[in-house]
N, CA, C and O atoms as CSV, one atom per row, in Angstrom:
chain,resi,resn,atom,element,x,y,z
A,1,UNK,N,N,19.351,6.817,3.746
A,1,UNK,CA,C,19.493,5.437,4.337
A,1,UNK,C,C,18.889,4.501,3.491
A,1,UNK,O,O,17.765,4.782,3.076
A,2,UNK,N,N,19.500,3.252,3.087
A,2,UNK,CA,C,18.594,2.070,2.474
A,2,UNK,C,C,17.634,1.429,3.653
A,2,UNK,O,O,18.105,0.994,4.703
A,3,UNK,N,N,16.472,1.430,3.396
A,3,UNK,CA,C,15.665,0.305,4.198
A,3,UNK,C,C,15.557,-1.040,3.379
A,3,UNK,O,O,15.769,-1.303,2.195
A,4,UNK,N,N,15.194,-1.706,4.338
A,4,UNK,CA,C,15.399,-3.264,3.506
A,4,UNK,C,C,13.977,-3.317,3.017
A,4,UNK,O,O,13.063,-2.567,3.361
A,5,UNK,N,N,13.929,-4.336,2.146
A,5,UNK,CA,C,13.005,-4.630,1.116
A,5,UNK,C,C,11.976,-5.904,2.044
A,5,UNK,O,O,12.429,-6.867,2.663
A,6,UNK,N,N,10.658,-5.559,1.899
A,6,UNK,CA,C,9.932,-6.476,2.682
A,6,UNK,C,C,9.616,-7.915,2.082
A,6,UNK,O,O,8.659,-8.099,1.330
A,7,UNK,N,N,10.450,-8.873,2.452
A,7,UNK,CA,C,10.692,-10.043,1.981
A,7,UNK,C,C,9.434,-10.899,2.301
A,7,UNK,O,O,9.130,-11.897,1.649
A,8,UNK,N,N,8.799,-10.469,3.257
A,8,UNK,CA,C,7.272,-11.245,3.603
A,8,UNK,C,C,6.364,-10.933,2.366
A,8,UNK,O,O,5.984,-11.782,1.559
A,9,UNK,N,N,6.165,-10.024,2.340
A,9,UNK,CA,C,5.372,-9.478,1.023
A,9,UNK,C,C,5.860,-9.992,-0.302
A,9,UNK,O,O,4.997,-10.380,-1.090
A,10,UNK,N,N,7.103,-10.049,-0.651
A,10,UNK,CA,C,7.593,-10.467,-1.985
A,10,UNK,C,C,7.283,-12.071,-1.873
A,10,UNK,O,O,7.055,-12.712,-2.899
A,11,UNK,N,N,7.283,-12.619,-0.735
A,11,UNK,CA,C,6.769,-14.112,-0.986
A,11,UNK,C,C,5.317,-14.211,-1.225
A,11,UNK,O,O,4.851,-14.961,-2.082
A,12,UNK,N,N,4.618,-13.467,-0.480
A,12,UNK,CA,C,2.866,-13.405,-0.696
A,12,UNK,C,C,2.865,-13.265,-2.359
A,12,UNK,O,O,2.381,-14.105,-3.117
A,13,UNK,N,N,3.489,-12.063,-2.746
A,13,UNK,CA,C,3.283,-11.995,-4.247
A,13,UNK,C,C,3.859,-12.753,-5.159
A,13,UNK,O,O,3.478,-12.783,-6.329
A,14,UNK,N,N,4.988,-13.540,-4.623
A,14,UNK,CA,C,5.432,-14.566,-5.659
A,14,UNK,C,C,4.652,-15.623,-5.898
A,14,UNK,O,O,5.022,-16.306,-6.852
A,15,UNK,N,N,3.724,-15.964,-5.358
A,15,UNK,CA,C,2.885,-16.776,-5.764
A,15,UNK,C,C,1.970,-16.626,-6.994
A,15,UNK,O,O,1.107,-15.772,-6.792
A,16,UNK,N,N,1.906,-17.178,-8.156
A,16,UNK,CA,C,1.330,-16.774,-9.448
A,16,UNK,C,C,-0.286,-16.732,-9.139
A,16,UNK,O,O,-0.870,-15.980,-9.920
A,17,UNK,N,N,-0.787,-17.109,-8.571
A,17,UNK,CA,C,-2.388,-16.960,-8.376
A,17,UNK,C,C,-2.508,-15.757,-7.420
A,17,UNK,O,O,-3.311,-14.888,-7.759
A,18,UNK,N,N,-1.955,-15.616,-6.493
A,18,UNK,CA,C,-1.982,-14.487,-5.648
A,18,UNK,C,C,-1.420,-12.916,-6.618
A,18,UNK,O,O,-1.871,-11.791,-6.406
A,19,UNK,N,N,-0.531,-13.209,-7.493
A,19,UNK,CA,C,-0.215,-12.063,-8.087
A,19,UNK,C,C,-1.183,-11.878,-9.326
A,19,UNK,O,O,-1.187,-10.753,-9.826
A,20,UNK,N,N,-2.041,-12.888,-9.909
A,20,UNK,CA,C,-2.861,-12.648,-10.613
A,20,UNK,C,C,-4.027,-11.864,-9.944
A,20,UNK,O,O,-4.524,-10.896,-10.519
A,21,UNK,N,N,-4.480,-12.304,-8.674
A,21,UNK,CA,C,-5.692,-11.662,-7.909
A,21,UNK,C,C,-5.133,-10.196,-7.711
A,21,UNK,O,O,-5.982,-9.334,-7.937
A,22,UNK,N,N,-3.972,-9.759,-7.363
A,22,UNK,CA,C,-3.310,-8.568,-7.147
A,22,UNK,C,C,-3.590,-7.943,-8.544
A,22,UNK,O,O,-4.221,-6.886,-8.572
A,23,UNK,N,N,-3.216,-8.447,-9.574
A,23,UNK,CA,C,-3.456,-7.659,-11.196
A,23,UNK,C,C,-4.924,-7.500,-11.183
A,23,UNK,O,O,-5.308,-6.360,-11.448
A,24,UNK,N,N,-5.824,-8.374,-10.938
A,24,UNK,CA,C,-7.309,-8.142,-11.290
A,24,UNK,C,C,-7.894,-6.977,-10.370
A,24,UNK,O,O,-8.759,-6.228,-10.824
A,25,UNK,N,N,-7.383,-6.829,-8.998
A,25,UNK,CA,C,-7.920,-6.124,-8.109
A,25,UNK,C,C,-7.333,-4.639,-8.366
A,25,UNK,O,O,-7.814,-3.662,-7.792
A,26,UNK,N,N,-6.372,-4.558,-9.179
A,26,UNK,CA,C,-5.760,-3.444,-9.480
A,26,UNK,C,C,-6.719,-2.482,-10.491
A,26,UNK,O,O,-6.632,-1.271,-10.693
A,27,UNK,N,N,-7.626,-3.433,-11.027
A,27,UNK,CA,C,-8.396,-2.707,-12.122
A,27,UNK,C,C,-9.629,-2.531,-11.668
A,27,UNK,O,O,-10.320,-1.647,-12.175
A,28,UNK,N,N,-10.218,-3.475,-10.453
A,28,UNK,CA,C,-11.373,-3.312,-10.099
A,28,UNK,C,C,-11.673,-3.729,-8.847
A,28,UNK,O,O,-10.672,-4.279,-8.388
A,29,UNK,N,N,-12.713,-3.734,-7.948
A,29,UNK,CA,C,-12.901,-4.181,-6.958
A,29,UNK,C,C,-13.856,-5.336,-7.368
A,29,UNK,O,O,-14.696,-5.241,-8.262
A,30,UNK,N,N,-13.656,-6.299,-6.705
A,30,UNK,CA,C,-14.348,-7.922,-7.021
A,30,UNK,C,C,-14.755,-8.645,-6.146
A,30,UNK,O,O,-14.134,-8.596,-5.085
A,31,UNK,N,N,-15.807,-9.482,-6.234
A,31,UNK,CA,C,-16.393,-10.415,-5.289
A,31,UNK,C,C,-15.350,-11.722,-5.437
A,31,UNK,O,O,-14.436,-11.986,-6.218
A,32,UNK,N,N,-15.872,-12.310,-4.444
A,32,UNK,CA,C,-15.332,-13.886,-4.715
A,32,UNK,C,C,-15.464,-14.613,-5.857
A,32,UNK,O,O,-14.544,-15.253,-6.366
A,33,UNK,N,N,-16.848,-14.522,-6.384
A,33,UNK,CA,C,-17.671,-15.162,-7.282
A,33,UNK,C,C,-16.834,-14.562,-8.509
A,33,UNK,O,O,-16.361,-15.389,-9.289
A,34,UNK,N,N,-16.622,-13.300,-8.737
A,34,UNK,CA,C,-15.660,-12.757,-9.828
A,34,UNK,C,C,-14.359,-13.424,-9.954
A,34,UNK,O,O,-13.958,-13.937,-10.998
A,35,UNK,N,N,-13.621,-13.388,-8.678
A,35,UNK,CA,C,-12.277,-13.797,-8.766
A,35,UNK,C,C,-12.284,-15.157,-9.124
A,35,UNK,O,O,-11.291,-15.491,-9.770
A,36,UNK,N,N,-13.232,-16.175,-8.862
A,36,UNK,CA,C,-13.268,-17.508,-9.153
A,36,UNK,C,C,-13.432,-17.511,-10.912
A,36,UNK,O,O,-12.602,-18.051,-11.643
A,37,UNK,N,N,-14.590,-16.845,-11.381
A,37,UNK,CA,C,-14.679,-16.877,-12.707
A,37,UNK,C,C,-13.301,-16.405,-13.659
A,37,UNK,O,O,-12.966,-16.854,-14.755
A,38,UNK,N,N,-12.685,-15.411,-12.887
A,38,UNK,CA,C,-11.461,-14.964,-13.832
A,38,UNK,C,C,-10.521,-15.652,-13.711
A,38,UNK,O,O,-9.777,-15.749,-14.687
A,39,UNK,N,N,-10.139,-16.516,-12.264
A,39,UNK,CA,C,-8.762,-16.911,-12.330
A,39,UNK,C,C,-8.882,-18.592,-12.799
A,39,UNK,O,O,-8.016,-19.248,-13.378
A,40,UNK,N,N,-10.297,-19.064,-12.333
A,40,UNK,CA,C,-10.377,-20.517,-12.689
A,40,UNK,C,C,-9.976,-21.112,-11.556
A,40,UNK,O,O,-9.686,-22.301,-11.692
A,41,UNK,N,N,-9.857,-20.613,-10.371
A,41,UNK,CA,C,-9.349,-21.434,-9.405
A,41,UNK,C,C,-10.600,-21.867,-8.623
A,41,UNK,O,O,-11.674,-21.281,-8.754
A,42,UNK,N,N,-10.400,-23.029,-7.717
A,42,UNK,CA,C,-11.510,-23.475,-6.803
A,42,UNK,C,C,-11.833,-22.430,-5.819
A,42,UNK,O,O,-10.994,-21.590,-5.496
A,43,UNK,N,N,-13.107,-22.455,-5.297
A,43,UNK,CA,C,-13.723,-21.234,-4.456
A,43,UNK,C,C,-12.773,-21.629,-3.057
A,43,UNK,O,O,-12.299,-20.627,-2.520
A,44,UNK,N,N,-12.523,-22.585,-2.575
A,44,UNK,CA,C,-11.930,-23.014,-1.415
A,44,UNK,C,C,-10.128,-22.410,-1.434
A,44,UNK,O,O,-9.510,-21.781,-0.575
A,45,UNK,N,N,-9.764,-22.840,-2.570
A,45,UNK,CA,C,-8.215,-22.292,-3.047
A,45,UNK,C,C,-8.130,-20.865,-2.919
A,45,UNK,O,O,-7.264,-20.206,-2.344
A,46,UNK,N,N,-9.310,-20.422,-3.633
A,46,UNK,CA,C,-9.229,-19.064,-3.663
A,46,UNK,C,C,-9.318,-18.198,-2.277
A,46,UNK,O,O,-8.676,-17.187,-1.992
A,47,UNK,N,N,-10.227,-18.838,-1.555
A,47,UNK,CA,C,-10.269,-18.235,-0.111
A,47,UNK,C,C,-9.359,-18.079,0.692
A,47,UNK,O,O,-9.251,-17.119,1.455
A,48,UNK,N,N,-8.367,-19.316,0.569
A,48,UNK,CA,C,-7.085,-19.294,1.290
A,48,UNK,C,C,-6.112,-18.393,0.554
A,48,UNK,O,O,-5.215,-17.882,1.224
A,49,UNK,N,N,-6.174,-18.169,-0.586
A,49,UNK,CA,C,-5.126,-17.120,-1.199
A,49,UNK,C,C,-5.599,-15.915,-0.574
A,49,UNK,O,O,-4.784,-15.188,-0.007
A,50,UNK,N,N,-7.153,-15.537,-0.621
A,50,UNK,CA,C,-7.381,-14.309,-0.121
A,50,UNK,C,C,-7.043,-14.040,1.218
A,50,UNK,O,O,-6.713,-12.901,1.546
A,51,UNK,N,N,-7.102,-15.193,2.224
A,51,UNK,CA,C,-6.737,-14.910,3.454
A,51,UNK,C,C,-5.346,-14.654,3.379
A,51,UNK,O,O,-4.982,-13.901,4.283
A,52,UNK,N,N,-4.488,-15.001,2.653
A,52,UNK,CA,C,-3.082,-14.718,2.941
A,52,UNK,C,C,-2.965,-13.152,2.608
A,52,UNK,O,O,-2.435,-12.409,3.433
A,53,UNK,N,N,-3.523,-12.594,1.242
A,53,UNK,CA,C,-3.604,-11.256,0.822
A,53,UNK,C,C,-4.103,-10.502,2.126
A,53,UNK,O,O,-3.376,-9.666,2.664
A,54,UNK,N,N,-5.062,-10.742,2.504
A,54,UNK,CA,C,-5.616,-9.960,3.781
A,54,UNK,C,C,-4.708,-9.798,4.853
A,54,UNK,O,O,-4.453,-8.654,5.232
A,55,UNK,N,N,-4.055,-11.015,5.529
A,55,UNK,CA,C,-3.234,-10.822,6.360
A,55,UNK,C,C,-1.786,-10.104,6.155
A,55,UNK,O,O,-1.184,-9.548,7.074
A,56,UNK,N,N,-1.393,-10.184,5.037
A,56,UNK,CA,C,-0.513,-9.389,4.557
A,56,UNK,C,C,-0.654,-7.775,4.245
A,56,UNK,O,O,0.237,-6.954,4.029
A,57,UNK,N,N,-2.020,-7.615,4.293
A,57,UNK,CA,C,-2.269,-6.065,4.539
A,57,UNK,C,C,-2.497,-5.708,3.018
A,57,UNK,O,O,-2.840,-4.533,2.894
A,58,UNK,N,N,-2.407,-6.357,1.896
A,58,UNK,CA,C,-2.685,-5.889,0.588
A,58,UNK,C,C,-4.132,-5.779,0.187
A,58,UNK,O,O,-4.412,-5.121,-0.815
A,59,UNK,N,N,-4.996,-6.325,0.835
A,59,UNK,CA,C,-6.524,-6.221,0.390
A,59,UNK,C,C,-7.399,-5.995,1.594
A,59,UNK,O,O,-7.164,-6.436,2.719
A,60,UNK,N,N,-8.390,-5.293,1.258
A,60,UNK,CA,C,-9.374,-5.215,2.585
A,60,UNK,C,C,-10.616,-5.574,1.747
A,60,UNK,O,O,-10.848,-5.546,0.539
A,61,UNK,N,N,-11.399,-5.956,2.944
A,61,UNK,CA,C,-12.877,-6.546,2.306
A,61,UNK,C,C,-13.915,-5.710,2.829
A,61,UNK,O,O,-13.838,-4.975,3.814
A,62,UNK,N,N,-15.020,-5.920,1.974
A,62,UNK,CA,C,-16.338,-5.075,2.124
A,62,UNK,C,C,-17.543,-5.941,1.957
A,62,UNK,O,O,-17.878,-6.266,0.817
A,63,UNK,N,N,-18.231,-6.347,3.008
A,63,UNK,CA,C,-19.362,-7.100,3.014
A,63,UNK,C,C,-20.483,-6.586,2.199
A,63,UNK,O,O,-20.745,-5.403,2.417
A,64,UNK,N,N,-21.211,-7.187,1.310
A,64,UNK,CA,C,-22.160,-6.754,0.559
A,64,UNK,C,C,-23.361,-7.804,0.590
A,64,UNK,O,O,-23.294,-8.587,-0.357
A,65,UNK,N,N,-24.290,-7.984,1.325
A,65,UNK,CA,C,-25.091,-9.184,1.461
A,65,UNK,C,C,-24.248,-10.307,1.601
A,65,UNK,O,O,-23.297,-10.389,2.378
A,66,UNK,N,N,-24.742,-11.385,0.609
A,66,UNK,CA,C,-23.728,-12.638,1.190
A,66,UNK,C,C,-22.507,-12.652,0.519
A,66,UNK,O,O,-21.888,-13.716,0.506
A,67,UNK,N,N,-22.063,-11.727,-0.012
A,67,UNK,CA,C,-20.962,-11.452,-0.885
A,67,UNK,C,C,-19.776,-10.541,-0.071
A,67,UNK,O,O,-20.028,-9.643,0.733
A,68,UNK,N,N,-18.531,-10.960,-0.446
A,68,UNK,CA,C,-17.651,-10.390,0.254
A,68,UNK,C,C,-16.732,-9.690,-1.168
A,68,UNK,O,O,-16.373,-10.341,-2.150
A,69,UNK,N,N,-16.495,-8.205,-0.934
A,69,UNK,CA,C,-15.695,-7.667,-2.103
A,69,UNK,C,C,-14.523,-7.516,-1.721
A,69,UNK,O,O,-14.268,-7.520,-0.516
A,70,UNK,N,N,-13.666,-7.370,-2.558
A,70,UNK,CA,C,-11.999,-7.506,-2.256
A,70,UNK,C,C,-11.491,-6.074,-2.946
A,70,UNK,O,O,-11.647,-5.801,-4.136
A,71,UNK,N,N,-10.855,-5.222,-1.961
A,71,UNK,CA,C,-10.091,-3.943,-2.679
A,71,UNK,C,C,-8.726,-4.108,-2.409
A,71,UNK,O,O,-8.288,-4.430,-1.304
A,72,UNK,N,N,-7.978,-3.868,-3.510
A,72,UNK,CA,C,-6.509,-3.449,-3.228
A,72,UNK,C,C,-6.340,-2.453,-2.513
A,72,UNK,O,O,-7.173,-1.550,-2.441
A,73,UNK,N,N,-5.020,-2.469,-1.750
A,73,UNK,CA,C,-4.813,-1.518,-0.854
A,73,UNK,C,C,-3.506,-1.031,-1.579
A,73,UNK,O,O,-2.477,-1.689,-1.423
A,74,UNK,N,N,-3.505,0.043,-2.329
A,74,UNK,CA,C,-2.593,0.396,-3.059
A,74,UNK,C,C,-1.324,1.197,-2.457
A,74,UNK,O,O,-0.306,1.280,-3.144
A,75,UNK,N,N,-1.363,1.576,-1.633
A,75,UNK,CA,C,-0.267,2.371,-0.417
A,75,UNK,C,C,0.478,1.137,-0.280
A,75,UNK,O,O,1.644,1.284,-0.645
A,76,UNK,N,N,0.222,0.068,0.089
A,76,UNK,CA,C,1.133,-1.249,0.477
A,76,UNK,C,C,2.072,-1.553,-0.684
A,76,UNK,O,O,3.283,-1.711,-0.535
A,77,UNK,N,N,1.342,-1.634,-2.014
A,77,UNK,CA,C,2.361,-1.937,-3.202
A,77,UNK,C,C,3.183,-0.686,-3.537
A,77,UNK,O,O,4.221,-0.821,-4.185
A,78,UNK,N,N,2.744,0.616,-3.100
A,78,UNK,CA,C,3.674,1.825,-3.480
A,78,UNK,C,C,4.862,1.587,-2.485
A,78,UNK,O,O,6.048,1.831,-2.707
A,79,UNK,N,N,4.265,1.018,-1.253
A,79,UNK,CA,C,5.547,1.211,-0.363
A,79,UNK,C,C,6.754,0.242,-0.622
A,79,UNK,O,O,7.913,0.511,-0.305
A,80,UNK,N,N,6.303,-1.043,-1.301
A,80,UNK,CA,C,7.248,-2.187,-1.626
A,80,UNK,C,C,7.906,-1.488,-2.872
A,80,UNK,O,O,9.104,-1.730,-3.024
A,81,UNK,N,N,7.374,-0.755,-3.678
A,81,UNK,CA,C,7.848,-0.303,-5.044
A,81,UNK,C,C,8.896,0.836,-4.585
A,81,UNK,O,O,9.959,1.093,-5.151
A,82,UNK,N,N,8.409,1.414,-3.525
A,82,UNK,CA,C,9.599,2.608,-2.922
A,82,UNK,C,C,10.781,1.925,-2.533
A,82,UNK,O,O,11.930,2.329,-2.712
A,83,UNK,N,N,10.363,0.655,-1.885
A,83,UNK,CA,C,11.646,0.131,-1.342
A,83,UNK,C,C,12.545,-0.260,-2.369
A,83,UNK,O,O,13.726,0.056,-2.220
A,84,UNK,N,N,12.133,-1.022,-3.601
A,84,UNK,CA,C,12.678,-1.397,-4.762
A,84,UNK,C,C,13.573,-0.069,-5.135
A,84,UNK,O,O,14.783,-0.212,-5.311
A,85,UNK,N,N,12.978,1.191,-5.251
A,85,UNK,CA,C,13.314,2.283,-5.919
A,85,UNK,C,C,14.641,2.833,-5.121
A,85,UNK,O,O,15.572,3.414,-5.679
A,86,UNK,N,N,14.558,2.539,-3.673
A,86,UNK,CA,C,15.700,3.075,-2.899
A,86,UNK,C,C,16.901,1.953,-3.181
A,86,UNK,O,O,18.083,2.282,-3.278
A,87,UNK,N,N,16.463,0.684,-3.289
A,87,UNK,CA,C,17.621,-0.215,-3.679
A,87,UNK,C,C,18.101,0.003,-5.026
A,87,UNK,O,O,19.257,-0.364,-5.234
A,88,UNK,N,N,17.507,0.487,-5.915
A,88,UNK,CA,C,17.866,0.622,-7.038
A,88,UNK,C,C,18.978,1.845,-7.245
A,88,UNK,O,O,20.063,1.843,-7.827
A,89,UNK,N,N,18.281,2.857,-6.550
A,89,UNK,CA,C,19.349,4.264,-6.318
A,89,UNK,C,C,20.395,3.866,-5.575
A,89,UNK,O,O,21.391,4.432,-6.026
A,90,UNK,N,N,20.686,3.149,-4.625
A,90,UNK,CA,C,21.662,2.604,-3.998
A,90,UNK,C,C,22.729,2.079,-4.929
A,90,UNK,O,O,23.911,2.418,-4.864
A,91,UNK,N,N,22.195,1.177,-5.848
A,91,UNK,CA,C,22.977,0.411,-6.650
A,91,UNK,C,C,23.595,1.399,-7.641
A,91,UNK,O,O,24.806,1.406,-7.863
A,92,UNK,N,N,22.790,2.175,-8.192
A,92,UNK,CA,C,23.358,3.417,-8.970
A,92,UNK,C,C,24.487,4.140,-8.366
A,92,UNK,O,O,25.528,4.381,-8.977
A,93,UNK,N,N,24.259,4.472,-7.179
A,93,UNK,CA,C,25.092,5.433,-6.342
A,93,UNK,C,C,26.336,4.426,-6.354
A,93,UNK,O,O,27.408,5.021,-6.469
A,94,UNK,N,N,26.437,2.981,-6.258
A,94,UNK,CA,C,27.673,2.395,-5.891
A,94,UNK,C,C,28.235,1.855,-6.963
A,94,UNK,O,O,29.224,1.123,-6.914
A,95,UNK,N,N,27.600,2.205,-8.054
A,95,UNK,CA,C,28.011,1.386,-9.215
A,95,UNK,C,C,29.872,1.676,-9.350
A,95,UNK,O,O,30.539,0.838,-9.957
A,96,UNK,N,N,30.233,2.331,-9.021
A,96,UNK,CA,C,31.856,2.661,-9.187
A,96,UNK,C,C,32.732,2.171,-7.965
A,96,UNK,O,O,33.962,2.175,-7.916
A,97,UNK,N,N,31.773,1.711,-6.904
A,97,UNK,CA,C,32.673,1.056,-5.528
A,97,UNK,C,C,33.059,-0.196,-6.147
A,97,UNK,O,O,32.325,-0.808,-6.924
A,98,UNK,N,N,34.212,-0.570,-5.800
A,98,UNK,CA,C,34.616,-1.884,-6.153
A,98,UNK,C,C,35.766,-2.150,-5.102
A,98,UNK,O,O,36.858,-1.581,-5.086
A,99,UNK,N,N,35.338,-3.081,-4.261
A,99,UNK,CA,C,36.363,-3.602,-3.207
A,99,UNK,C,C,37.778,-4.372,-3.538
A,99,UNK,O,O,37.720,-5.427,-4.169
A,100,UNK,N,N,38.608,-4.030,-3.261
A,100,UNK,CA,C,39.787,-4.798,-3.711
A,100,UNK,C,C,39.821,-6.399,-3.434
A,100,UNK,O,O,39.376,-6.858,-2.382
A,101,UNK,N,N,40.246,-7.018,-4.208
A,101,UNK,CA,C,40.442,-8.760,-3.472
A,101,UNK,C,C,41.777,-8.592,-2.740
A,101,UNK,O,O,42.676,-7.832,-3.101
A,102,UNK,N,N,41.800,-9.424,-1.625
A,102,UNK,CA,C,42.995,-9.490,-0.886
A,102,UNK,C,C,44.352,-9.886,-1.677
A,102,UNK,O,O,45.421,-9.956,-1.073
């Protein structure tokens, strides 16, 4: 049975800066300073986006002295990818289904 796609998570990832952050975190665990350098975003703007990513369950934090490191949670992305894979499989199976017009 087809599950619905997580639209809230899609909205979170639809933001270009958040998608850039997720892409960077897919390569390595980074602190706020690294993310500011790599994205060019202002620290306050970046912090707001990180809060959204944390609340969506996409990243987890690791305090290290006065810095906070961010790590991507790959299982969340894998779950979303699985939802899209199910949707694609449903579309393949239904490719020949055509409802007649009245």
